[in-house]
N, C-alpha and C positions, 0 to 999 in steps of 0.2 A: 571447560569449567563444569563441575558437577552441580546437580540440583541443590544440594545442601550448602553450596558455596555461593548461590545466587543472592545478590543484594536485594533488599526490599525496594520495590518501585510501586507506583500507584497501580500499574497493571502487572499481572504475573507474566513471566517471560522465560525464554531460553536464550542463551548467548553462546556464540562460538568465537573464540579468539582468532585474530589474524594468523594465518599460516605463515605469513612473512611479517614478523613483528616490527613495529615502528613506534616512535614516541607519541605521535598524534595520528592514529589510523583513521581512514575514512570510515563512515558508518553506513551500513545497509540496514534499514528498518523494515521488517517484514510484517505484513498485516493479512491475516487469513480471512477466508470467506465465511459465509453464513453456515452455522452448524458444524464448524470445524474447531481447531485449537492451534496453539502455538507450535506444535510439532509438525504441522502440515507442510508449510513452505520451507522448512529446514531441508527438505529433500532437494532443494535447489542449490544447497551450499557447495557441493563439489564443482558446480559450474561457475560460481561467483568469484570475483577477484580475490586472490590470496592475501592482498594487503588490507582487506576490509574487516572491521569488527562487525559481526552479524548479530543482530538482536531481533528475535521473533516474539511478538507480543500476543497475549491472549485477550480476546475481546471481553468486556466487563460483564456481559449478561449471559447467564447459563441457561441453555435450553434443556440440557440433560447432562449427566456426567460425560465429560470429554467433548461436549457439543456446546459451542458458544456463539454469540452473535454481538454485533456492534449496536444493532437496533432490530426490533421485531419487524417482520415482513408478513404481509398477507398476499397469498398467491390467488388472484382472482381471474375471472374469465377475460377481463379487460387489461390484465397485466399485473405487475407487482406494485403493491401499495406499501409505502414505508412509513414508519413512525418517526416523523421528523423531529419531534421533541427529544426522543431517545437518541437520535443521531447526533444532535447538537450537544447533548449531555455527554455522550461518548467522545465527541470531538474535544470537549474541554478536558476530560481525563487523559485523552491521547496527547494533547499538547503538553500537559503537565509531565506526563511520562517521557515524552520526547526530550524535554530539557533535562530531566533527571538522568536519562540514558547517556546523553553527551557528557554530563558531569561525572557520572559513576564510572564510565568506561574510558574517560579521558580521550574522547574522539575529537577530530578536527571539525569544528562546527561549520567550516566553509566547504566541507566535502561530505555531504550527506545525500543519500538517495533513499527514498521511501518507495517500497514495492508492495503492491497489493493485488489480491486476486478476488474477483467477484465483489461481494460487499466490502471486503477489505480494500479493493481498488478504489471504490467510491470514497472511503475514509482517507486513503492515501492522497487522492486529489484534493479533498477538503483541507487536509493538513498542509499540503503544499501551497494552497491558496491563502493560507493564514500565517505561514512561517517563512519569513524571507531568507533564513539561513539554509533552507533546503535547496540543494543544487539542482536536483532533478527528481521527477517522480515517474513511476511506472504503473500503468493501469492495465491489468490483464483481465480480459472478459468482465469489465467493470460496470457497476452502476454509475450513473452520471452525477458527479459531485455538485454540479451547478443546480441540480434539481433539489438538493438538500440544503445548500448553504445560501443564506440571504446575501444579496449583493453587498450590503453594508458591511458584512464581515470579511469580505475579500480585501486583503491588504497587499498582496503580492501582484504587481501589475503585469509582469512578463515571465511566468514560470516556464521551465523547460520540461516537456512531457513526452513520454512514449505511451501511446495507446495501441494495444493489441487486442484483436477480437476475432472470434471464429464466425465465419459466415453461416455455419449451421448450428450456432449456439441455441440450445433448446431451453435454457434457463433465463439468460439475459439476451434478448434478441439483438441481432446485428444492427437494427435501427437505433438501439441505445448506444452502441459503439460509435455509430456515425454522429449521433447527437452530441456525444461527449467530445469527440474530435472537433466538431464544428464549433462548439461552445468555447473550447480552449483557443481555437484560432481567432474567433471573434473577440476574445479577451486579450489578444495580443501575445499569446504564448508562442514559443517555439515548439512546434508539434511534429513528432515523427509518428507516422501511423502505419501499422501492418495488419493485414487481414489474411486469414488462412482458411481453407475449407475444412474446418474442424468444429467440434461441438464446444461444450463448456469445460475446457480442459487446458492443460499446459503440456505441449509436446516439444520435441527437439527443435522445431522451427521457431517456436515461441522463445525457447531458451536462447537460441542463436541471436534472435533480435534483441533480447534483453542484454546478453553479454556484450554485443556490439555497441549497444547504446551506452552501457556503463563505461566501456573502454573509451568512448568518445567524449563523454561528458563529466566523468568523475575524476 
């Protein structure tokens, strides 16, 4: 599908139709990280299931042309400080867009996976904790969604989650990956966790963990 054919949604997006078409395809929703855009995670497309409708969203806040974020971050000596108000505003727009995507692309609402990287992973986790139709969520090198989302907003009691983090992550430290994993476990989630000796990136080992997880759960 070309850019000028894209339907209007609350968030700008790119879409790739299933390589194996079906009447109600599963949906893979991709959420990029801080300072990136909707083109970034489309690089994963060749590795993703051929039956899936892929939709990659652009975060609503622009830092510079081609550089967007879900909420502003301050990188301090004591760690990353997030604008929680902006995060919850972006979550509201993301939830609206999520439902619009399912309707627009005629996806199967019972077979949805949301995949995020870095800040987008935190948003993926927040979305999965609020939307019961999401089958599974994937948090790659992610910020901890529980640090952003008030407990009262969590409506999904037992989500299924893949958390992947690099032990040498220089942007989002491995301690955040551990905290994210542990918070989901404490919340009663079914958690698959993978840790690799890499930095803040997605390599072939991460992709292998992702594809295996999707095959098992979607």
